[in-house]
All heavy atoms as an XYZ file, in Angstrom:
938
protein
N     132.606    110.273     98.207
C     131.253    110.107     97.646
C     131.343    109.076     96.551
O     132.184    109.085     95.575
C     130.807    111.512     97.091
C     129.521    111.407     96.394
S     129.010    113.140     96.192
C     128.429    112.978     94.520
N     130.422    108.134     96.555
C     130.383    107.074     95.592
C     129.364    107.381     94.491
O     128.239    107.809     94.806
C     130.021    105.782     96.215
N     129.721    107.310     93.273
C     128.813    107.542     92.150
C     129.150    106.597     91.050
O     130.290    106.101     90.957
C     128.851    108.990     91.677
O     130.181    109.210     91.161
N     128.153    106.245     90.282
C     128.478    105.391     89.188
C     127.376    105.447     88.147
O     126.264    106.009     88.380
N     127.606    104.934     86.956
C     126.663    105.017     85.905
C     126.595    106.333     85.202
O     127.134    107.363     85.688
N     125.905    106.364     84.095
C     125.821    107.597     83.397
C     124.452    108.260     83.396
O     124.142    109.110     82.593
C     126.301    107.398     81.897
O     125.455    106.489     81.300
N     123.527    107.719     84.161
C     122.197    108.257     84.228
C     122.143    109.561     84.918
O     122.803    109.834     85.913
C     121.247    107.289     84.947
N     121.359    110.491     84.378
C     121.182    111.812     84.979
C     120.228    111.622     86.133
O     119.239    110.813     86.000
C     120.583    112.693     83.936
C     121.556    112.835     82.722
C     120.269    114.116     84.550
C     121.015    113.657     81.548
N     120.524    112.248     87.191
C     119.678    112.144     88.380
C     118.241    112.552     88.159
O     117.951    113.547     87.539
C     120.279    112.944     89.474
C     119.573    112.781     90.781
C     120.210    113.605     91.877
N     119.557    113.384     93.092
C     119.613    114.136     94.183
N     120.327    115.197     94.114
N     118.954    113.890     95.239
N     117.344    111.664     88.486
C     115.911    111.925     88.268
C     115.380    111.334     86.986
O     114.123    111.360     86.726
N     116.207    110.800     86.037
C     115.777    110.265     84.887
C     115.441    108.847     85.106
O     115.896    108.159     85.961
C     116.799    110.411     83.767
O     117.923    109.582     83.987
N     114.564    108.244     84.279
C     114.197    106.841     84.357
C     115.179    106.048     83.522
O     115.266    106.272     82.355
C     112.743    106.642     83.900
C     111.805    107.267     84.942
C     110.369    107.105     84.424
N     110.093    105.756     83.996
C     109.052    105.467     83.119
N     108.365    106.431     82.656
N     108.913    104.257     82.656
N     115.744    105.048     84.057
C     116.656    104.144     83.363
C     115.797    103.362     82.407
O     114.789    102.754     82.747
C     117.454    103.337     84.261
C     118.318    102.283     83.512
C     118.301    104.142     85.234
N     116.196    103.278     81.113
C     115.519    102.456     80.177
C     114.445    103.230     79.415
O     113.830    102.652     78.477
N     114.006    104.388     79.878
C     112.931    105.127     79.204
C     113.514    105.836     78.026
O     114.354    106.747     78.223
C     112.297    106.057     80.205
N     113.116    105.499     76.854
C     113.643    106.112     75.637
C     112.567    106.913     75.006
O     111.449    106.973     75.419
N     112.933    107.641     73.966
C     111.954    108.503     73.248
C     110.900    107.719     72.448
O     109.856    108.185     72.158
C     112.805    109.341     72.306
C     114.021    108.554     72.064
C     114.177    107.772     73.292
N     111.183    106.424     72.170
C     110.203    105.632     71.372
C     109.634    104.515     72.252
O     110.334    103.927     73.129
C     110.944    105.009     70.206
C     111.431    106.046     69.233
S     112.379    105.287     67.869
C     111.211    104.200     67.247
N     108.362    104.213     72.084
C     107.766    103.092     72.772
C     107.129    103.430     74.121
O     106.474    102.641     74.711
N     107.383    104.601     74.660
C     106.897    104.984     75.953
C     105.352    105.081     75.890
O     104.714    104.761     76.885
C     107.460    106.287     76.355
C     107.113    106.678     77.823
C     107.625    105.756     78.879
O     108.666    105.098     78.672
O     107.031    105.664     79.923
N     104.770    105.495     74.867
C     103.364    105.699     74.742
C     102.651    104.298     74.606
O     101.449    104.260     74.734
C     102.963    106.590     73.539
C     103.251    106.039     72.219
C     104.698    106.313     71.776
O     105.473    106.811     72.458
N     105.015    105.847     70.535
N     103.332    103.251     74.349
C     102.769    101.918     74.158
C     102.613    101.090     75.435
O     102.051    100.054     75.415
C     103.499    101.127     73.161
C     103.557    101.793     71.783
O     102.501    102.453     71.452
O     104.520    101.604     71.043
N     103.226    101.579     76.557
C     103.091    100.831     77.697
C     102.870    101.752     78.903
O     103.011    102.909     78.848
C     104.324     99.896     77.984
C     105.581    100.444     77.413
C     106.724     99.526     77.719
N     107.896    100.323     77.993
C     108.650    100.911     77.076
N     108.373    100.684     75.737
N     109.681    101.653     77.353
N     102.513    101.160     80.069
C     102.367    101.968     81.251
C     101.115    102.813     81.229
O     100.075    102.503     80.571
N     101.166    103.917     81.926
C      99.963    104.766     82.082
C      99.688    105.566     80.704
O      98.609    106.126     80.608
C     100.136    105.813     83.202
C     100.203    105.109     84.559
C     101.417    105.124     85.286
C      99.069    104.558     85.044
C     101.345    104.439     86.495
C      99.054    103.961     86.273
C     100.229    103.907     87.021
N     100.670    105.639     79.891
C     100.523    106.381     78.618
C      99.840    105.569     77.528
O      99.469    106.211     76.573
C     101.914    106.848     78.203
C     102.602    107.666     79.105
N     102.200    108.857     79.518
C     103.678    107.407     79.905
C     103.034    109.384     80.504
N     104.000    108.452     80.699
N      99.740    104.303     77.661
C      99.142    103.458     76.608
C      97.643    103.714     76.506
O      96.949    103.963     77.492
C      99.443    101.962     76.939
N      97.198    103.753     75.334
C      95.723    103.925     75.045
C      95.088    102.515     75.477
O      95.498    101.478     75.066
C      95.429    104.238     73.605
C      95.907    105.554     73.163
C      95.480    105.831     71.806
O      94.408    105.434     71.403
O      96.236    106.471     71.058
N      93.944    102.717     76.247
C      93.304    101.416     76.704
C      91.808    101.616     76.494
O      91.297    102.675     76.350
C      93.510    101.340     78.288
C      94.983    101.043     78.571
C      95.147    100.922     80.067
N      95.077    102.385     80.648
C      95.017    102.549     81.891
N      95.072    101.584     82.800
N      94.933    103.735     82.398
N      91.144    100.406     76.369
C      89.688    100.326     76.300
C      89.175     99.668     77.561
O      89.871     98.840     78.134
C      89.170     99.608     75.113
C      89.791     98.179     74.934
C      89.574    100.436     73.811
C      89.166     97.355     73.847
N      88.064    100.060     78.000
C      87.410     99.540     79.197
C      86.339     98.524     78.805
O      85.494     98.719     77.948
C      86.752    100.629     79.966
C      85.948    100.215     81.147
C      85.412    101.402     81.833
O      85.866    102.574     81.747
N      84.303    101.186     82.604
N      86.426     97.272     79.377
C      85.436     96.268     79.062
C      84.810     95.798     80.394
O      85.539     95.466     81.372
C      86.161     95.006     78.383
C      85.068     93.909     78.068
C      86.838     95.379     77.075
N      83.466     95.793     80.401
C      82.748     95.414     81.647
C      82.248     93.971     81.466
O      81.818     93.506     80.434
C      81.568     96.338     81.796
O      81.989     97.659     82.077
N      82.326     93.261     82.575
C      81.834     91.835     82.676
C      80.843     91.799     83.802
O      81.028     92.484     84.837
C      83.022     90.901     82.931
C      84.057     90.801     81.846
C      85.128     91.601     81.753
C      83.881     89.911     80.798
C      86.065     91.513     80.739
C      84.758     89.716     79.814
C      85.862     90.546     79.765
O      86.749     90.452     78.751
N      79.759     90.954     83.643
C      78.788     90.779     84.624
C      78.595     89.354     84.946
O      78.612     88.482     84.079
C      77.475     91.388     84.216
C      77.417     92.872     84.154
C      77.156     93.708     85.234
C      77.724     93.711     83.081
N      77.207     94.971     84.759
C      77.594     95.065     83.504
C      78.118     93.439     81.777
C      77.846     96.116     82.630
C      78.297     94.527     80.884
C      78.237     95.854     81.348
N      78.434     89.019     86.278
C      78.152     87.593     86.695
C      76.695     87.467     86.894
O      75.937     88.361     86.771
C      79.022     87.213     87.824
C      78.681     87.937     89.129
O      77.766     88.820     89.087
O      79.311     87.599     90.150
N      76.231     86.283     87.262
C      74.892     85.952     87.473
C      74.256     86.717     88.697
O      73.060     86.872     88.706
C      74.623     84.412     87.664
N      75.030     87.162     89.605
C      74.568     87.888     90.767
C      74.511     89.351     90.524
O      74.047     90.105     91.384
C      75.478     87.598     91.974
C      75.605     86.164     92.376
C      76.604     86.023     93.515
C      74.298     85.588     92.752
N      74.892     89.806     89.322
C      74.849     91.252     88.945
C      76.104     92.038     89.261
O      76.029     93.291     89.122
N      77.140     91.353     89.735
C      78.382     92.050     90.035
C      79.062     92.429     88.788
O      79.122     91.689     87.795
C      79.320     91.191     90.850
C      78.743     90.789     92.155
O      78.179     91.667     92.825
N      78.905     89.549     92.586
N      79.564     93.700     88.723
C      80.213     94.229     87.504
C      81.731     94.206     87.765
O      82.151     94.658     88.809
C      79.792     95.572     87.128
C      80.475     96.129     85.918
C      80.116     97.528     85.543
O      79.455     98.162     86.429
O      80.468     97.949     84.459
N      82.503     93.703     86.821
C      83.954     93.744     86.934
C      84.478     94.518     85.658
O      83.989     94.187     84.543
C      84.563     92.307     86.960
O      84.003     91.644     88.095
C      86.077     92.414     87.080
N      85.294     95.466     85.860
C      85.835     96.190     84.741
C      87.293     95.813     84.484
O      88.066     95.786     85.454
C      85.809     97.728     84.957
C      86.401     98.521     83.876
C      84.307     98.159     85.209
N      87.696     95.464     83.293
C      88.983     95.126     82.905
C      89.455     96.087     81.796
O      88.579     96.537     80.999
C      89.070     93.755     82.342
C      88.792     92.618     83.406
C      89.879     92.605     84.451
N      89.505     91.820     85.569
C      89.896     90.667     85.937
N      90.655     89.979     85.095
N      89.509     90.103     87.009
N      90.681     96.392     81.740
C      91.261     97.253     80.710
C      92.194     96.490     79.884
O      92.936     95.640     80.282
C      92.034     98.443     81.405
C      91.154     99.355     82.203
C      90.931     99.082     83.559
C      90.515    100.370     81.651
C      90.118     99.992     84.315
C      89.629    101.228     82.349
C      89.465    100.990     83.667
O      88.654    101.815     84.421
N      92.093     96.793     78.526
C      92.907     96.126     77.549
C      93.512     97.223     76.593
O      92.967     98.263     76.476
C      92.066     95.091     76.684
C      91.513     94.013     77.517
C      90.200     94.060     77.966
C      92.202     92.885     77.735
C      89.633     93.064     78.744
C      91.674     91.821     78.562
C      90.377     91.950     79.007
N      94.627     96.814     75.969
C      95.249     97.764     75.039
C      94.255     98.087     73.932
O      93.582     97.126     73.462
C      96.520     97.168     74.557
N      94.311     99.290     73.477
C      93.375     99.719     72.451
C      93.677     99.079     71.098
O      92.752     98.832     70.282
C      93.395    101.247     72.252
N      94.884     98.685     70.911
C      95.297     98.066     69.564
C      95.076     96.576     69.591
O      95.398     95.908     68.629
C      96.664     98.529     69.172
C      97.702     98.088     70.245
O      97.349     97.435     71.259
N      98.965     98.357     69.961
N      94.579     96.038     70.681
C      94.364     94.564     70.753
C      93.152     94.187     69.926
O      92.110     94.822     70.007
C      94.103     94.176     72.209
C      94.164     92.685     72.631
C      95.576     92.201     72.426
C      93.723     92.515     74.028
N      93.279     93.149     68.998
C      92.105     92.692     68.245
C      91.018     92.259     69.050
O      91.200     91.722     70.217
C      92.691     91.593     67.370
C      94.101     91.654     67.468
C      94.524     92.419     68.700
N      89.771     92.447     68.661
C      88.601     92.084     69.397
C      88.497     90.629     69.760
O      88.011     90.210     70.786
C      87.264     92.575     68.742
C      86.104     92.598     69.598
O      86.297     93.008     70.822
O      85.019     92.264     69.178
N      89.019     89.766     68.855
C      88.982     88.321     69.118
C      89.897     87.892     70.235
O      89.747     86.801     70.733
C      89.215     87.499     67.847
C      90.598     87.801     67.175
C      90.371     88.796     66.143
O      89.348     89.428     65.863
O      91.487     89.078     65.473
N      90.857     88.748     70.577
C      91.727     88.400     71.714
C      91.242     88.836     73.080
O      91.831     88.440     74.072
C      93.161     89.003     71.413
C      93.894     88.333     70.276
C      95.358     88.726     70.138
O      95.863     89.245     71.206
O      95.910     88.603     69.135
N      90.264     89.584     73.064
C      89.586     89.970     74.351
C      88.704     88.874     74.789
O      87.789     88.482     74.010
C      88.813     91.383     74.149
C      89.784     92.445     73.817
C      88.059     91.704     75.430
C      89.091     93.765     73.532
N      88.849     88.326     75.961
C      88.042     87.186     76.364
C      86.595     87.495     76.541
O      86.176     88.565     76.940
C      88.680     86.748     77.705
C      89.447     87.935     78.219
C      89.827     88.749     76.980
N      85.776     86.516     76.129
C      84.293     86.686     76.311
C      83.841     86.541     77.764
O      82.856     87.108     78.164
C      83.563     85.722     75.418
C      83.577     86.026     73.972
C      82.977     87.335     73.566
O      81.831     87.615     74.118
O      83.514     88.185     72.787
N      84.475     85.631     78.478
C      84.192     85.374     79.865
C      85.437     85.413     80.711
O      86.501     85.033     80.231
C      83.442     83.991     80.042
O      84.345     82.990     79.648
C      82.165     83.983     79.310
N      85.217     85.757     81.957
C      86.331     85.716     82.942
C      85.791     85.185     84.263
O      84.483     85.084     84.330
C      86.962     87.111     83.172
C      85.869     88.095     83.739
C      87.622     87.616     81.952
C      86.404     89.395     84.266
N      86.514     84.928     85.208
C      86.038     84.608     86.519
C      85.926     85.847     87.321
O      86.947     86.615     87.455
C      87.013     83.591     87.240
C      87.023     82.234     86.681
O      85.979     81.875     86.066
O      87.988     81.488     86.700
N      84.745     86.053     87.889
C      84.478     87.343     88.669
C      85.306     87.262     89.948
O      85.175     86.279     90.732
C      83.048     87.517     88.948
S      82.687     88.969     89.878
N      86.129     88.284     90.243
C      86.917     88.226     91.531
C      86.029     88.376     92.712
O      86.409     88.032     93.820
C      87.933     89.373     91.381
C      87.306     90.274     90.381
C      86.455     89.428     89.411
N      84.827     89.014     92.582
C      83.974     89.215     93.749
C      83.246     87.974     94.150
O      83.266     87.652     95.361
C      82.895     90.336     93.410
O      83.550     91.424     92.875
C      82.094     90.691     94.596
N      82.615     87.264     93.227
C      81.798     86.074     93.557
C      82.498     84.735     93.197
O      82.092     83.727     93.639
C      80.466     86.120     92.863
O      80.653     86.140     91.455
N      83.517     84.775     92.253
C      84.124     83.536     91.871
C      83.368     82.845     90.720
O      83.706     81.786     90.314
N      82.234     83.467     90.349
C      81.395     82.872     89.274
C      81.943     83.357     87.883
O      82.591     84.382     87.816
C      79.893     83.252     89.428
C      79.284     82.926     90.766
C      77.895     83.506     90.865
C      79.142     81.398     90.847
N      81.537     82.643     86.844
C      81.907     83.101     85.504
C      81.135     84.388     85.203
O      80.013     84.514     85.540
C      81.497     81.943     84.552
C      80.638     81.064     85.350
C      80.908     81.289     86.823
N      81.838     85.345     84.556
C      81.245     86.602     84.210
C      81.389     86.826     82.687
O      82.447     86.500     82.080
C      81.895     87.779     84.960
N      80.301     87.344     82.042
C      80.354     87.547     80.638
C      80.130     89.015     80.280
O      79.821     89.843     81.134
N      80.322     89.317     78.982
C      80.212     90.700     78.545
C      78.805     91.191     78.350
O      78.518     92.349     78.166
C      81.088     90.866     77.224
C      82.553     90.628     77.517
C      83.392     90.594     76.229
N      83.393     91.803     75.503
C      84.177     91.957     74.481
N      84.810     90.999     73.971
N      84.154     93.172     73.835
N      77.872     90.251     78.196
C      76.492     90.608     77.981
C      75.759     90.800     79.320
O      75.550     89.803     80.097
C      75.808     89.445     77.170
C      74.329     89.837     76.743
O      73.919     91.005     76.984
O      73.699     88.963     76.238
N      75.361     92.059     79.584
C      74.772     92.280     80.853
C      73.406     91.692     81.047
O      73.022     91.173     82.126
C      74.672     93.820     81.080
C      74.127     94.245     82.436
C      74.022     95.752     82.614
C      73.567     96.075     84.025
N      73.600     97.522     84.291
N      72.622     91.619     79.926
C      71.292     91.056     80.034
C      71.274     89.525     80.168
O      70.418     88.993     80.801
C      70.494     91.416     78.745
N      72.282     88.852     79.679
C      72.375     87.354     79.764
C      73.748     86.975     80.215
O      74.558     86.438     79.512
C      72.144     86.784     78.410
C      70.728     87.047     77.924
O      69.765     86.908     78.592
N      70.649     87.490     76.631
N      73.987     87.126     81.536
C      75.270     86.635     82.060
C      75.350     85.150     82.145
O      74.332     84.443     82.109
C      75.365     87.280     83.517
C      73.853     87.431     83.840
C      73.134     87.730     82.532
N      76.498     84.545     82.218
C      76.680     83.113     82.332
C      75.920     82.573     83.623
O      75.972     83.203     84.634
C      78.134     82.845     82.427
C      78.758     84.050     81.874
C      77.857     85.174     82.133
N      75.270     81.474     83.430
C      74.497     80.948     84.586
C      75.466     80.348     85.595
O      76.569     79.951     85.291
C      73.530     79.904     84.124
O      74.200     78.815     83.497
N      74.985     80.189     86.833
C      75.685     79.581     87.859
C      75.724     78.040     87.619
O      74.678     77.479     87.272
C      75.075     79.870     89.246
C      75.821     79.163     90.393
C      75.013     81.377     89.481
N      76.836     77.417     87.833
C      76.956     75.987     87.578
C      76.164     75.258     88.598
O      76.190     75.614     89.763
C      78.443     75.593     87.536
N      75.478     74.211     88.161
C      74.749     73.387     89.107
C      75.701     72.500     89.823
O      76.419     71.719     89.197
C      73.635     72.581     88.436
C      72.528     73.420     87.958
C      71.427     72.600     87.372
C      70.229     73.405     86.943
N      69.174     72.615     86.412
N      75.641     72.424     91.087
C      76.517     71.583     91.970
C      75.726     70.375     92.395
O      74.569     70.485     92.817
C      77.041     72.290     93.144
C      77.960     73.485     92.802
C      78.351     74.160     94.102
C      79.222     73.011     92.088
N      76.246     69.207     92.198
C      75.605     68.005     92.679
C      75.693     67.923     94.231
O      76.772     68.284     94.695
C      76.309     66.764     92.063
C      76.064     66.650     90.596
C      74.653     66.257     90.332
O      73.937     65.476     91.104
O      74.156     66.733     89.270
N      74.616     67.641     94.878
C      74.694     67.490     96.326
C      75.650     66.358     96.740
O      75.814     65.384     95.974
C      73.251     67.185     96.820
C      72.652     66.658     95.523
C      73.319     67.265     94.365
N      76.214     66.457     97.920
C      77.139     65.487     98.381
C      76.425     64.184     98.621
O      75.331     64.137     99.229
C      77.834     65.963     99.619
C      78.684     64.895    100.308
C      79.967     64.591     99.777
C      78.256     64.169    101.399
C      80.692     63.700    100.319
C      79.085     63.198    101.949
C      80.347     62.989    101.402
O      81.124     61.995    101.982
N      76.983     63.088     98.045
C      76.389     61.746     98.309
C      77.221     61.025     99.312
O      78.434     61.027     99.309
C      76.378     60.984     97.030
C      75.284     61.437     96.017
C      75.330     60.395     94.898
C      74.251     60.777     93.870
N      74.274     59.811     92.827
N      76.494     60.421    100.200
C      77.133     59.488    101.176
C      77.517     58.128    100.549
O      77.017     57.825     99.437
C      76.261     59.264    102.435
O      75.074     58.554    101.958
C      75.922     60.583    103.026
N      78.300     57.335    101.209
C      78.672     56.077    100.716
C      77.396     55.235    100.526
O      77.319     54.456     99.615
C      79.665     55.431    101.611
C      80.031     54.064    101.237
N      80.774     53.743    100.073
C      79.725     52.829    101.772
C      80.864     52.450    100.032
N      80.255     51.910    101.040
N      76.538     55.375    101.524
C      75.361     54.550    101.471
C      74.457     54.810    100.243
O      73.847     53.926     99.733
C      74.492     54.893    102.803
C      73.369     53.864    103.051
C      73.916     52.454    103.219
C      72.661     54.258    104.400
N      74.452     56.056     99.866
C      73.664     56.451     98.599
C      74.273     55.816     97.395
O      73.556     55.257     96.511
C      73.645     57.939     98.379
N      75.602     55.712     97.266
C      76.256     55.008     96.166
C      75.971     53.531     96.256
O      75.802     52.861     95.213
C      77.802     55.305     96.210
C      78.130     56.610     95.642
C      78.598     57.575     96.487
C      77.963     56.861     94.313
C      78.968     58.851     95.984
C      78.225     58.120     93.800
C      78.786     59.102     94.689
O      79.061     60.372     94.154
N      75.958     52.934     97.408
C      75.660     51.517     97.610
C      74.297     51.218     97.148
O      74.017     50.234     96.419
C      75.866     51.032     99.130
C      75.335     49.684     99.344
C      77.319     51.201     99.496
N      73.322     52.070     97.437
C      71.920     51.861     96.963
C      71.773     51.932     95.499
O      70.942     51.382     94.876
C      71.018     52.887     97.603
C      70.770     52.699     99.102
C      69.909     53.705     99.628
C      69.709     53.511    101.149
N      68.859     54.575    101.761
N      72.775     52.673     94.784
C      72.661     52.747     93.370
C      73.304     51.620     92.653
O      73.188     51.474     91.412
C      73.314     54.104     92.879
C      72.591     55.345     93.193
C      73.312     56.534     92.737
O      74.372     56.458     92.119
O      72.811     57.661     92.937
N      74.018     50.772     93.317
C      74.713     49.657     92.650
C      73.723     48.709     91.965
O      72.548     48.590     92.424
C      75.478     48.879     93.697
C      76.714     49.569     94.136
C      77.505     48.697     95.057
N      78.685     49.421     95.629
C      79.373     49.018     96.647
N      79.005     47.963     97.288
N      80.348     49.791     97.061
N      74.224     48.129     91.005
C      73.414     47.125     90.202
C      73.265     45.830     90.994
O      74.027     45.471     91.841
C      74.089     46.813     88.954
C      74.290     48.031     88.083
C      74.869     47.658     86.693
N      75.274     48.875     85.936
C      74.453     49.519     85.159
N      73.166     49.187     85.110
N      74.824     50.568     84.510
N      72.200     45.069     90.644
C      72.010     43.815     91.290
C      73.038     42.840     90.684
O      73.653     43.086     89.648
C      70.574     43.286     91.022
O      70.403     43.134     89.637
C      69.577     44.230     91.539
N      73.160     41.656     91.369
C      74.092     40.690     90.850
C      73.762     40.199     89.411
O      74.676     39.956     88.586
C      74.163     39.512     91.819
C      74.877     39.836     93.145
C      76.286     40.147     92.977
O      76.969     39.527     92.131
O      76.763     41.112     93.685
N      72.466     40.038     89.172
C      72.007     39.586     87.890
C      72.441     40.585     86.730
O      72.827     40.171     85.598
C      70.523     39.303     87.815
C      70.131     38.174     88.664
C      69.911     38.566     90.110
O      69.906     39.694     90.490
N      69.839     37.559     91.040
N      72.125     41.882     87.076
C      72.476     42.914     86.007
C      74.052     42.952     85.818
O      74.448     43.122     84.669
C      72.028     44.317     86.549
C      70.526     44.406     86.465
C      70.108     45.775     87.158
O      70.789     46.255     88.096
O      69.099     46.344     86.641
N      74.799     42.799     86.860
C      76.210     42.846     86.767
C      76.702     41.665     85.957
O      77.616     41.774     85.067
C      76.897     42.814     88.188
N      76.193     40.479     86.144
C      76.556     39.273     85.349
C      76.165     39.446     83.897
O      76.945     39.081     83.037
C      75.898     38.054     85.957
C      76.460     37.584     87.311
C      75.740     36.399     87.858
O      74.813     35.889     87.181
O      76.057     36.066     89.049
N      75.035     40.110     83.659
C      74.596     40.281     82.245
C      75.529     41.304     81.574
O      75.952     41.057     80.372
C      73.108     40.777     82.234
C      72.574     40.932     80.858
C      72.612     39.681     80.036
O      72.261     38.589     80.628
N      72.890     39.723     78.825
N      75.906     42.346     82.258
C      76.818     43.351     81.655
C      78.164     42.687     81.389
O      78.765     42.914     80.325
C      76.989     44.492     82.680
C      75.978     45.546     82.736
C      76.193     46.480     83.789
C      75.813     46.290     81.383
N      78.644     41.825     82.270
C      79.919     41.171     82.089
C      79.833     40.296     80.819
O      80.731     40.181     80.016
C      80.363     40.422     83.315
C      81.591     39.594     83.218
C      82.849     40.544     82.977
C      81.851     38.839     84.446
N      78.732     39.501     80.756
C      78.542     38.602     79.672
C      78.457     39.317     78.335
O      79.048     38.847     77.305
C      77.335     37.726     79.896
C      77.099     36.638     78.905
C      78.308     35.662     78.867
O      78.853     35.252     79.940
O      78.706     35.186     77.753
N      77.832     40.427     78.274
C      77.731     41.234     77.060
C      79.113     41.778     76.683
O      79.443     41.823     75.443
C      76.763     42.452     77.265
C      75.289     41.970     77.352
O      75.014     40.850     77.058
O      74.489     42.773     77.879
N      79.859     42.297     77.612
C      81.210     42.804     77.330
C      82.129     41.641     76.795
O      82.846     41.867     75.824
C      81.809     43.452     78.560
N      82.030     40.531     77.391
C      82.846     39.370     76.967
C      82.430     38.953     75.529
O      83.260     38.613     74.781
C      82.747     38.229     77.923
C      83.404     38.394     79.268
C      83.110     37.252     80.208
C      84.937     38.529     79.083
N      81.183     38.955     75.290
C      80.718     38.576     73.961
C      81.233     39.551     72.887
O      81.586     39.080     71.800
C      79.125     38.513     73.884
C      78.463     38.045     72.642
C      78.940     36.586     72.334
O      79.146     35.809     73.262
N      79.078     36.293     71.025
N      81.139     40.817     73.195
C      81.677     41.814     72.277
C      83.196     41.601     71.961
O      83.643     41.727     70.885
C      81.387     43.302     72.769
C      79.974     43.659     72.681
C      79.766     45.087     73.341
O      80.724     45.698     73.770
N      78.523     45.525     73.305
N      83.884     41.335     73.011
C      85.273     41.075     72.862
C      85.585     39.822     72.056
O      86.445     39.785     71.137
C      86.040     40.864     74.241
C      86.276     42.190     74.987
C      86.848     41.795     76.407
C      87.280     43.025     74.239
N      84.783     38.769     72.212
C      84.915     37.549     71.425
C      84.641     37.823     69.988
O      85.275     37.328     69.083
C      83.987     36.440     71.969
C      84.423     35.912     73.283
C      83.480     34.726     73.707
N      83.806     34.455     75.122
C      82.906     34.530     76.175
N      81.650     34.940     75.899
N      83.280     34.237     77.390
N      83.522     38.616     69.708
C      83.285     38.986     68.317
C      84.332     39.771     67.636
O      84.777     39.464     66.478
C      81.902     39.759     68.283
C      80.714     38.896     68.654
C      79.431     39.784     68.793
O      79.499     40.963     68.556
O      78.384     39.229     69.100
N      84.953     40.709     68.420
C      86.011     41.504     67.788
C      87.260     40.651     67.576
O      87.868     40.760     66.558
C      86.437     42.656     68.751
C      85.428     43.750     68.788
C      85.901     44.862     69.617
N      84.821     45.816     69.980
C      84.716     46.614     70.956
N      85.718     46.596     71.860
N      83.704     47.414     71.109
N      87.533     39.726     68.445
C      88.750     38.935     68.353
C      88.469     37.908     67.159
O      89.451     37.641     66.429
C      88.964     38.160     69.660
C      90.257     37.493     69.703
C      90.585     36.737     70.907
N      90.832     37.731     71.980
C      90.950     37.462     73.296
N      90.675     36.205     73.680
N      91.301     38.307     74.140
N      87.327     37.503     66.980
C      86.991     36.623     65.853
C      87.045     37.292     64.571
O      87.581     36.735     63.561
N      86.605     38.517     64.419
C      86.728     39.245     63.177
C      88.159     39.658     62.882
O      88.611     39.640     61.758
C      85.844     40.470     63.156
O      86.210     41.317     64.271
C      84.372     40.155     63.237
N      88.931     39.901     63.913
C      90.341     40.297     63.727
C      91.170     39.078     63.251
O      91.998     39.271     62.358
C      90.946     40.819     65.000
N      90.897     37.901     63.834
C      91.629     36.743     63.471
C      91.164     36.259     62.015
O      91.933     35.682     61.242
C      91.537     35.613     64.494
O      90.128     35.239     64.536
N      89.970     36.449     61.710
C      89.455     36.037     60.336
C      90.058     36.937     59.206
O      90.221     36.446     58.064
C      87.889     36.161     60.341
N      90.290     38.213     59.524
C      90.879     39.050     58.499
C      92.289     38.858     58.287
O      92.837     39.269     57.324
C      90.537     40.551     58.909
O      91.256     40.877     60.060
N      92.985     38.196     59.214
C      94.470     37.973     59.092
C      94.743     36.847     58.210
O      94.780     36.095     57.672
C      95.195     37.716     60.422
C      95.219     39.027     61.194
O      95.126     40.094     60.600
N      95.348     38.932     62.539
């Protein structure tokens, strides 16, 4: 028969008389509810001795994937998603050649002014 170690059969290794109440099922916990924009409630548990500023105000709801907040009456709003634009839509938004030339000329003028003030101060 092989045996080893000094643990008594049925005892938990590493469980001592101190600190057991601070972790696991024995720890005191508080329940915090979070709500998303669709009305889904998510309950999270935190240690009772955790300061209130360390408890997050918002989380990602596992049900909907939306942000969820602690205020049931005013949950975080759903983010607005931009509709998909085709390449043609971007081409239509491009500037005209005259506008592009004017922008380039303005940028070059600003660079010349900066370079002139930098060389004048040296």
